[in-house]
N, C-alpha and C positions, 0 to 999 in steps of 0.2 A: 430497396435498400434495406438490409437488416444489420443490427449491431449485436455483437456477441462480447459480453464482459467475461474475462477469464480470471479465475482466482490465482492466488499466490503460486508462481511457478517455481521459484527458488532453485533455479539451475537443473530442473528436471526436464532436460531438453527433449528426450525421446517420448516422454509422456505428452509434451506440448505438441509434438508432430502428430501423435496419435489423435489428440483432441481436435486439431485442425482438420485432420482427415475425416473425423466423425461428424463434425457439425456441417450443415449445408452451407459452407462459406464460399462465396463467389468474390474473388479478389478484384474483380472489375467494378464492383458496386458496393460490396459490404465492408464493415468496419470491425476491427477488433479493439476492445478496450481492456487494458491490463490494470488491475488494482493495486499494482506495486509489488515489491519483493520479487523482482525478476531474477535476482542473483542471490547466491549464498546458500549454504547448508547442503544443497544438491551438488552432484559431481560435475555438472557441465554448465557452469556460469558463463564461461567464454562463448560456447556454442550457442547458448540461449540468447545472450545479449547480441552476438553477431547476427543471429537470425532476425531478431527484432530490428536491428539497425538496417538490414538489407531489405526489410519489408515495411519500413516506417511510414510509407505512404498511405497505408491502410490501417494505421494503429494510432490510438491515443494511450498515453501513459499518465500515471501519477506516481510520485515517489513513495516508496515504503521504507520502513526503518533499515532494512538490510541494504537497500540502494544508497541510502544516506551513509551507512556505515562503510560501504565500498568507496564512496567518494571521500569520506574522512581519511581513510587509509591512503588513498591515492594522492591526497594533499599533505600527507605526512603529519596528520593531527591525531592519528589513532593507530594502534598496533593491531596485528591480527590476533584474534582470540583462538583457543584451541579448537573451537567447533567450526571456525571459518573454513570455507573451501574455495577461496579466491585466488590461490597461487597462480594457476594457469592464466586466469584473466589479467592479473596484475603483471605478469611477465610477457604478456602478448605484445607483438609488434604494433598492434592496433590500439594499445591502451590509451594513448593520448586522444585519439579521435573518439573512442568510446566514452572517456571521461568527459570531454567537452560536450558530447551529446546528452549524456545523462544529466549533466549539470543544467540543461535547458528544460528538463521535465518539471511540470508543476506539482503543487501538492494537492490541487483540487481542479477537477474539470467538470464543466456542466454544459448542457445544451437544452434544447426544448424537451428532450426525452427523459433525461435523468441527471443525477449528480454522482460523480466518481470520486472516491477518496480511498486511502488505504485503511485507516482504522475507523473513522467516523467523523461526525460534526458534533462538537460540543453543544449541549442544549442552551448554553448561555448566549450563543451567537445566533444572529439571523443568517440566512443563506448568503446575503450580501456582505454582511460583516465577515463571515468566514472566508468568503472569496477574496475580499480585500486583504485579510490577515495573511492568507495563503500566498497572495501575490507579493505582498510587502516582504514576506519572509523570503521567498525565492529571489527577489531582487537583491536583497542583502547577501544571500548565498552566492549569487552570480558575480556581484561586484567585488567581493573580497572573501573568496573561498577559504583561505587559510585561516583568517580571523573567525569566520563563521564557524567552521568545524572545530576549531579550538575551543569555542565557548558553547557549542551546541548541547553537550551532554549534561545531564542532571535532572533530578526529579522535581525541582522547585524552580519558579512558583507553581503550585498545583491548583490555584484559584485565579480566575481571570478578573482583573480589575483594570479600569481605564487609566489609573494612575501608575500603572507598572511602567517600568523604564523600557526603552526600545528593546534592549537585549533580553529583558524578562518576557516581553510579549513574543519575542521570537521563539524562546525556549518553549513557552507554554504552547505556542502554535505547533511547533514541531512534535511535541509530546501528544497533543490532542489529535493531530492528523495522522500520526504514524505509530503511536504506542498505546493509545486509549483502548481499554476494554471496559473497566468498571469505574464507577464513581461512588464516593461516600454520599451519605444523605444530604450533605451541604453542597453537593456537586464538585467537590474537589477531586482531582485526579488520583487514582490509586493503582499502583503498578504491582501489587503483591499477588494477584490472582490471574491465572490464565486457563483455569479448568472448565469443566462444563457447568451449565446453569444449575443442574441438579445439586451440585456441591457448593453453590455460591454462599460465602459467608454472610451471615444475617445483616451485617452492617454495610454491605455493598449491593449495588444495582448495576445491571448493564447500562452503558450510556444511552442505548435506545429506549430504555424503560422510563426515562425522565421525559415528562411532557414539556416541550419547550413552549414558551409564550410566543414564539415566532412561527409563522406558517412555514410548512415544509411541503410545498406544491409538488415537487418532484421527488420520485423515489430516490433514495440513497443506496448506491451499490458499494460495498466495501469487502475487505478481506481481513487479514491479520489474525482473527481469532479462530485458529484451526480447530479448537476443541468443539466449536459450534458446528463445524462443517458447513452444510447448506442450511441457512436459517433465515426464515422470513419473519420480519418483525414489523412493527407499526410504521416505521419510516422507509422500509425497503428490504433488501436482502444482503446477507453476508454469505460470501462464496469461497472462502478459503477452506477447501475440503481435504486438507492435510496430505497433499500428494507427497511432500518431502518426508513425511512420517509414515509412508508406506501405504497410503489409502488412495485417494482419487484426485484427479484434476478436473475442474468443473468450469463449463462455460454457461452463462445465462444470456438467453436471447432477450434483449432489452425491450423490444417491441411486444413480444408475446409472453414473457415471463417463463417460458419453458427452459429447462436445464438439460445440459448434456454432460456426461461424465465418462471418464476412462480410468481404469485401474492404472496404477503406476507401472510404467514399463520396467521390465526386469533390468534393462540396461541402466536404469536410473537408480537402482537400489544400492545403497552404500554397502 
């Protein structure tokens, strides 16, 4: 059995099909792991999500910020942005089924091989604490979606403290798991920069550059930071290779650490 983690697809349906054809994927025994952001920005969110639904037996997912944004719109707690490309998905006859399914996705998945998240794991958390915070957040989301998405958005609090309220812990967890790229020197979340490491402002460091006091026994596979493309760091690998921005879509073989990439399919170009 082999496991292939796939970077941010973001509605690039034909590029996903090209990648599945390229990797030595055997649907009878292999698994696909998606790092989140299945939908939005690309032209084919409906086709991509529908394909994932039909093939879910072989797939593990975690939520990305664009997947959460799709849910927030679906529960009438957010409006479409100018850059959103979700209209065909939102108008689909299958919308209720797909929303209910995406609502079951976790923020964090781990097994004996690796840990899967969209953006990363904050250095202030142990893996066990991160997993608990992820589960607690998803349970709140599933139990009361309207209220959850109404209160999900915002950049504060940006530092984790045990004395935070339940709502504050949820917002910090959402931001850490799905939006985090850089931290200030005090490990507070900073959302002002999304460029390359070469141009990183002096006061910021990537989340994975902070040495956590907690053990990270399993490699962390993430996406979200497309400017990094395929980037191996101390804790694992970031695999968002900017397909929706006209570059490539990448799969990482979890067992062997080899990567497979395809150029964006012309059908997916905006």
